[in-house]
N, C-alpha and C positions, 0 to 999 in steps of 0.2 A: 580532680581530673589529672590524669598522668600527663607530664610534659613530653615524654617520649612517646610519639604516636607515628603510626605508619611505617615502622622501621622493621628491618629483619635483624633479629637478635638471636645469637647463639649463645646458650647457657650450658656450660659443662659442669657436671655435678648437680643436676637438677631434680633429682628424684626425692630429696629431702633436705631439711636444714636450710640454710640461707638460700641456696640456689633455688629451691622450690618456692620459698617466700617471694623471692624476687620476680620469679616467673608469674606468680600471682598478682603482684602488684603492678607488673607490666601488661597483664592481660586485658585491662579495661581500655587500653589505648588504640585499639584496632591495629595492633602490631602483627608481625609474622614471627612466631618463636620457633626456634629449633632446639629441643630439649634433649640432652644426652647424659647417660649415666649407665652404670653396670646393671642395675635392678630394673628389669623390664617391667614387672607389674606396678612397682611404685611410680615408675616414670610415666606409664600409661595413665595412671590415675591423676597425676599432676597435669598432664596434657589434656585430659578430659575437662578439668576445671578451667584451663585456659580457653578452650573452645567454647565452653559454657559462658564465659565472661566476655566474648566477642572477638577474640584474636585467632587467626588461623595458627596452627601448631603442628610440627612435625616432631614426632619422639623417636629416637634412635638409640636403642640399647648398645652401648660399646664400652670397651674397657680404655680408658684414657692411658693406661700404662703401655698399651700396644700402639706403636707409631703408625702401623697400617689401618688400625681401626680408626684411629684419630683423624688421619688423612681422609678415610672414607667419609666420615661425618661432615667434614667440610666439602667434600665433593658433593655429597648427597643434599647438603644444604643449598648450594649453589644451583644444583640441578632442579631443585624444587622452586626456589624463589629468586633465582638470577644473580643474587649477590649477598653479601653480609655487611650490614652496617655497623653492628656492634657485637663484639664477642666478649663474654665474661667467663674467664678461666676460673672455675670456683672449686675444683677437685683439690683435695689434700687432707691431710690427717696428722694430728699432734698428739700422740699418747704420751703418758707419763713414763719417762725413761731415765734411769739413773746411769751415769757413764761407768760406774764400777760394776753394773750388772749386765750391760748390753754386750751382745756379739756383734762381729762384723756384718753379719747378714741383717740385724736389726737395724743398723745404720744405713745399710744400702737399701733397705726396704722403705724407710722413711725418705730417704733421698728420691727414690723412684716415685713414691706417691705424692711428693710436694715439688720437686724439681723436673724430673723426666717428664711428668705429665704436662707441664708448662711447655716444654721444649717440643713435645709431640704435637701440640696444637699450634704453637707459635709459628713454626717453620711452614706448615701449609697455609696458615692465615696470612702471614707476611706475603707469600706468593700471590694469594687471591686478591687481598686488599691492594696490594701494589699495582695490580692490573685494573683496578676499578678507578675510574675518573675522579671520584670524590674520596678516594682512600677509604678510611674508616677507623673505628676505635677498637683497640684491644685492651681490655681490662682484666687485672689479675687480683683475686683475693689472696693477698699476702698476710701479713700478721704483724703486730707490734713486737712480736717474738723475733722477727727477722731484723730488728734493729740492734739487738745485742744478745749475747748468749745467756739464756735463761737456765738456771739450773733445773734439772729434771725435764728440760726441753732442748738439751744440746744438739741432738740431730735434727729436730724440727727447726730450731732457730737457724742452724747452718744451711738447711734447704731453702728456707725461705730468704735468707741472705743472698743465697746464689741467684734464686729467681729474681730478687729485686735488682741486683747488678746486672744481669742479663737484659732485663727489660729497660733499665736506665740507659745502657749502651744502645739498644735498639732504638729508643726514643730519639736520641741524637742523630743516628744514622739515617733514620726513615722519615724524619719530619718533611724533608723536600718532596717525598712521594706521597704525602697526605695521609700517612699512617700515624694516628695518635695513639698514646699509651698512658694509662692510668693505673697506678699500683695502689690497692685498697688495703689499709692496715687495721684490721679490727683488733681489740683486745680481747678478753675472754667472753665467749659467747656460749649460752646456755644450750647446748645441743645434746641430743640423747647419747651420742657416741661417747662423750666425755663426762657425763653427768656422775658417773660412779668411780672415777679414776683415782680420787684421793688427792689430786693436785689442788693446791690453794688457788682460788680464782678471785682475786681482788677486783672489785668494781665490775663484776659480771653483768652483761646485759642479755635481754632476750633475743631470740632469733627474729622476732618482728621488727624490733628496734634496729638490729644490725641490718636487716634487708632494706629499711628505709634509708639507712645511711648509704648502702650500697647503690640504690636507685639514684640518690641525690649526687653521688659521685658520677655515675653514668651520665646524668644530666649536664653536669658542670664541667666534667673532663679535666679535673686537676691533675698534674703530674703524680702527686702523692695526695692520699686522703687518710686521715687518722682518726680513729674514735674508739671508744668514748673519751671525752676530754679529760676525765679524771685519770684513766689509765695511760693515756697519751702523755699527760703532765708528768706522772710518776716515771715513765721510761725515759722521757727527756731529761728529768732531774737526775735519775741514776747515771745517764750517759755523761752528764756533766760534772759529777762528783769525781773526786779522786778514787782511783781503783780500789784502794783498801776500804774506803767507806762505802762505795757502793757494793762491794763484795760481801761485807757484813750485813747489809740491809737485805741483799738477795738470798743469803743463807737464811735470814730469819723468815722472809716471805715463803721460801720454799719448804721450810719446817712447819708452815701453817700456824 
């Protein structure tokens, strides 16, 4: 039985992958889910599953890169259910990109998909949750790649690091207003989008397992949540090693 029950939960990036899996896991708790993503047919399909499992659901097709569309989703969620208890910002993308092959537009696109989308929801959510007597939780699906610059993942690592830093600052500032923040840092997750990109993925886990970790983080609300333990340990070890040593290890890992 879900431990999160009777809550209004906004999930950004809910049409597939981890976001859709989380929505399904929360659907049995008699919650009120607001699901949003760009792909309307896929989103509607997930929403039907949520309703069939016993939770109310509002599905809103919107592009998270558009700040007006993001603000509109928050407004529509509050108009439908009165408040937002939990928001999971799960939109993002991390393709295999080598720094000697990328263009400026590639880096800007990855920044928009992984940092701008957070800002676009973060700002209206802070305004909304700050006006709620009980505040609320804003969770962000970050990445272990945001803890250090990974080869072939440089722009993605940079965008996730920027989002992490922004949320760390917001956590300190807004705690007196009852707004809580959880940054969730998965390792490699087996999604359809990255299955054939050729990037080595040590200790890769399934979407289902990742979604269970995310729900656990939403339940417990730690400031930072890391998984799986094997990848987390590897990243922490690499960060602790002298730079010449960690660089040699990372080059070998990136080469597969």
